[in-house]
C-alpha positions, 0 to 999 in steps of 0.5 A: 360853897353850898352842898348843891355846888359841891355835889355838882362840882364832884359830878363834873370832876367824875365826868372829866375823869371818865371821858378822858379815858379813851377806852371808856369814852369809846364804849359809852359813845358806842352805846349812845350811838346805838341807842340814838339809831335804835328803832326799839322793840315796841311791839307791846305798845302798838307802835311800829318803828316809831319809838326812837328816831334821830332829829332829822327823821322825827316827823310831826306825827312821830313827835305828837304820837310819842309826846316829844313836845320839847322837840316840837318847840325846838324845831319851831325855834329852828325854823323847821318847815314840816312837810304838808303830808305830815299835817292832819286835823288831829296833829295840827290841833295838837300843835296849837294846843301844845303851843298855847297850853305849854307856857300856861302849864310852865307858868302855873309851875313857876307860880307854885314854886314862887313864894312872892306875894307881889301880884303885879309881878305875877301878872307881868310874868303871865303876860310875858308867857302869853306873849311868848306863846303867841310869838311861837305860834306866829313863828310856826305859822309863818314858816309853814303857811304855804303848806298849811293853806295847801292841805285838806283837813277833815275829822270823822266827828267834828267835820263829818269827814267833810274837808274844810279850809284853814279858816274853818279849822282855826275856828275849830281850834278855839284859838283866836290868835291862830284864827287872826293869823290865818284870816289876816294872812289869807286876806293880805294874800287874797287866798280865799278871794275866789271862795268869798270868805266874807260871804254870809253863806260860808257858815263861819258864824254858824260854826263859831256859835257851835264851837262856843268860844266867845272870843272867836264868835266876836272876831268872826262877827265883828272883825271878819264882818260876817253878820248873817247866819247861814242856817237860821232855824238851827242857830239856837241849836248850834249855840246850845251845843257848846260848853259855854252855852249861856254866854253864847246864846246871850251873845246870839240874842243881844249882839247878833239880834237873833230871833228864834223861829216859832214852833210853826216854822221850826224844822224838827226835833234836833238831837239833845235840843231840850237836854241842852236848853234846860241847862241854860241860866234860868233868866235866859231860859225864861227869855227864850220862852217869852220870845216864843222859842219852842222847847221841843220837850222830851221828858226823858231829858229831865230824868237823865239830867236829874240822875246825872246832877244828883248822883254825886253823893259818893263823888269827890267833885261835888256839883257846885250848887249855884253854878250847876244846880240852882238854875237847873232846878228853876228851869225844871220847875218852870217847864213843869209849871207850863203844863209839861207833865212827866207823871199824871199820877201825882198832882203837884203845884209847881208854880207854888214850889217855884215861888217858894224857891224864888222867895228864898233866893230873894231873901238870900239877896237881902241877907234874910233867909226864911226857912221853909216848912220842909216836907209838905208832900210826904213828910211832916215838918222836919227842921231840927238840927239836933245832931253832932255831925262833924262836917256840919259843926265845922261849917260857917253857917251863912246865908248861901249855906241856908239857901242851898239847904232849903232849896235842896230840901224843897226840890228833893222832898217835894219833887224828886221823891214823889215823882220817883225820877231816881231809882229807889236806892239812889232816892234813899242815898239822897235822903241819907246824904241830906240828913247827914250833911245838914245834921237832920238824922231824924229824917232817916226814920222816914226812909220806909215811907216812899210810894214804892216800898223799899226793903230793909236791905236797900235802906241799909245798903244806902246808909252804909254807902254814905257812911263809908264815904263820910266815916259817919258813926251815927249812921252805923248806930242807926242801923244797929238800933233799928235793923239788927233785930232782923236776923236775916238782915244781920247775916246779910250785913256780916256776909263776906264772900271774898278772899284775901286774893281780891286785895292782891288782884284789885285795888279798893275801888275796883274791888267795890265796883266789881263786887257791889254794883249788883248788890241786889243779886246777892239776896233775892229780897232786895228789890231792884227798881231801876227807872226804865226811862234811863235805859231808853235814853242815850247819854253822851259820856262827854256831857257827864259833868261829874265824870263818875269820880266816885269813891267808896271810902272817906278821904283820909286827908279830910277826916281826923285819924281819931274819927277814922279809928272810931269808925273802924271800931264800930265796923269791927264791933258789928262785923259789917262786911257786905259792901266793904270788908272790914279788912279793906277798911283797915287797909285804907286807914293804914296805907292812905294816911301819912306814915307818921300819923299812922305810927303815932296812932298804931297803938290805938289801931292795934287795940281796936283789932285786939278787941275785935279778936277777943269778941270773935274768940268769945263768939267761937267759944259760945258756939262750940259749947252750945251748938256743936251738935246742931246739924245746921251749924257751920263750924268756925275754925278758930279766930281768923287773923288779918293778913299782913298783905294789907300793909305790904305796900308800905315797907316801913310800916310792914317791918314796924308791925312785924317787930312790934305786933307780929301776933296780930297778923297772919304772915305766911301768905304767898301773896305777900311774897308775890307783891314784894318780889314784883317791887324789885326791892332787894332789901325787902326780899331779904327781910322776907327771906330772913324772917321766913315770910311770904313763901318766897320759894313759891313766889320766885316765878313772879319776878318781873325784873332782872335784879330780883331774879338774879338775887333770888337765885344766886344770893338766896339759892332759890329754885324755879318751878318747871312752868316758870317759862310759861308764866313769864310768857303769859305775864302782861306785867313784864316789859319787853326789856325785862322779859327777854332777859329773864327768859334767856336767863332762866333758859340758860340757867336750866340748861346748865343745871341739868341735874336739877332741871332735866326737862325745860317746859315751854308753852306750845304756842310761843308767839314772842320772836325773841323767845323762839329765837333763843330756843332755836339758837340753843338747839341749832348749836347743840346746847339744848337737846330737843328731847329736853324741851317739854310741853306744859301738858307733859309731852316732849317735843321732837325736832320736827315739832320744834321746827313746826311750832317755833322755828317757822316763826323766826323765818317769817319776815312779816313776824320779825317786822312786827316786833318793831326792832330794826336790829332784828332785821339786821341780824336776819340779813346777816343770817341770810348771807351766812346761809347763802354762803354756806358758812353756818357751822351746824348740821347740813340737814338743818340748812336744807330744811330752812326757808324764809317766808316773805309773803305780804311784805312790801318795803314801800309800806314803810315811811322810815328809809332805814326800814325800806332799805333793809327790807329791800336788801333782804328781798334781794338776798332771798331772790338771789338765793332762790335764783342760785338755788334754781341755777344749782338745781339746773346745773345738777340736773345737767350734770346728772344727765351728762353723767348718765350718758357718759356712764351708758356710753362707757358701759357700752364701750366696756361691754364691746371691749370686753367681748372683743377681748374675750374673743381675742383671748380665745383666739390667742389661747387657741393659737397658743395651744396649737402652737404649744401642741405643735411645739410639743409634737416637734419636741417629741419628734426631736426627742425621738430622733435623738433617741434613735 
């Protein structure tokens, strides 16, 4: 039994042990159920209640939006019929694309993993994959055919919002198999019989020419029997719009027997007609001219294409000369030879140049290249291969290589440069790249011989760009030998206005394009001579064949490490910083080579750095001795070491250099700590802590995950700064899951540690629902006193300001819905029920103030039934609560009125009773008094009588 079998058996045994335990299995299944039912918090992704649904709820738009294509195939195999409301132009296009391309991708992956050399077996597998794709597509179509023919499809660009039928859509899909399914099904069931699908006026052939899929064109033309074009004047224009324009135009002329209209009946200048026309194969272009097809010449189009096709100097994906450039060069010269002028200032014999190129091509076909005389316009004969270019030495010099070289030489030096189609810096780079590629470095001395003067700053910048991209030390030596006598230029080349923070914030390519695109602005002496033609011509980005895959530094996988170190050495020797700071070049070599190669050559790299430090130290000592008293002298504070942040992205290299070459770099940088903390590498964090690297005490606020922030507080004992909650709220690098945990963790940590954190600083405009809810719950239950909550500007919050700024957000239903979390709504529903039943154990005054804002919330606006039901339930609860409040208010008013009436009546009765009682009492008193008096008198009389 091999190791894989042993591991899988152990894993299986662990699963059995866990799931035999009812307690553990119930907990696991509970979490699984919750995650399956969860409609997660997807607010930051802009997807509302669509991120997680169960199998039945997964609609076609949800599947495509969330790229759950395995679920799509599973539903198709299970004969699932999608609702017609789920189909749209984009979703249906995505389905077809996934069905056709998915198996191709799987096939490519299998081929990559298959080491078999049996070509027949691979072909058989490819065929089986293709059949499998067709079968899945057929199954999808049969199940959904009824709904597919009932839908109206439209697209804002491809159909200009016009609704199209399913056959038109099938043509747009560029999938001939889908078109066959739609056509034969519609024909058998006579679906389009009333629409006359076979009528030549339906425009199917025109549309297929425009889409440009040759198989679809052939099917529409031959199988569907549509032989006539609806819009004859625009047929050629439509054919030129496709990516496959040459083959489509050839089919249009040979099979459809199309005759282009003459200039007299041509309907007008169509968009980009000439721009597309001049990109045809040269033979086809000449054929159209012989058929008297108009060119609708636009001089701007040639300028645009030249700038596009010859601007690949710093591109990884170079244009293929035979496929992309050769025909274009011939077409351009042919147009100029017909008398179409782009400039009247210079007279050029374009016929002669075209004949020279055709002669070179014919010689190449005969395997006999005749070298041209070279620079006949503005340069003398330059055909020397006397330099040791690394790239050139490794090439096999064949006829195609020589043909490309000579044709490029003719077109660049005899056409492009005299006519100045390119801006001057690009002209310089074109010559530099040609000289470097073909080892003719002597051409560099002619860079200052353009018609339009070129400044030394432009020349040096152009040379540096090409040198950086190709790691070419010869070009740097040329700058040293020819331009280092100019003190201003040397100062310009050595200037570095950036800081180490740029390495942390930006990648190398971003650094370059943000800081060097407008290099001319850094020095007033640089002449920025851009071609105004380009500014007035609208270039469609989709037509940019090169896609601007431009780099700024050499590809380390293609340049030997020794040559990279040599290039670093010469850059450090001259302290060249203007385009790429030398520390960025060092970082590029350290991080973009394999770690094993770097460690093998680390001694040589450090030796180059040490020589650079010694040179800088000598310069410093000379300056301090001679120029210290000079008022114009800018004092240099010692030799500045390279920052270790350069290689912090590689932990192995970082530790190795720290242990072996610690004195070569500066380690006490907060940026190091920030980058390591964000990696969530606890071992790396511990290494920084143990060696006092990276100012970790200041970087804890940059944690973006739960593990690192717990480790740094509980294990390393580091403290938060006051504004950490503010920095978390403003940090876009933290996802919702981590940010919510970190916010609550820090909030609770600060609440508990009152002595260390007497105040808790939060931003005044806190938008996150969960943050606001956390603060509200802690305040409501008395865990957090409002007096401890402080604004970022130092002002304290009060209970009223907390109500106004934060707690209102937790009661706005629309705001809660926007979080995209179903369980927020469930908790809200429970909360409303508790409040309505007066079961909340908090201050009654707080309950009186609490209200819910449900304005602009409609349950019918949400497709998910769960969301509809929960919103509807919340609305009913709030309505019931409002009604109860109104009834209670009415009852209270009635009770108050009754109480007032009763009180008044009682008061009146009491007053009357009191008066009566008083009168009675008076009468009684009087009577009693009288009686008493009488009694007394009688007694007295009796006494008197007795005495007598």
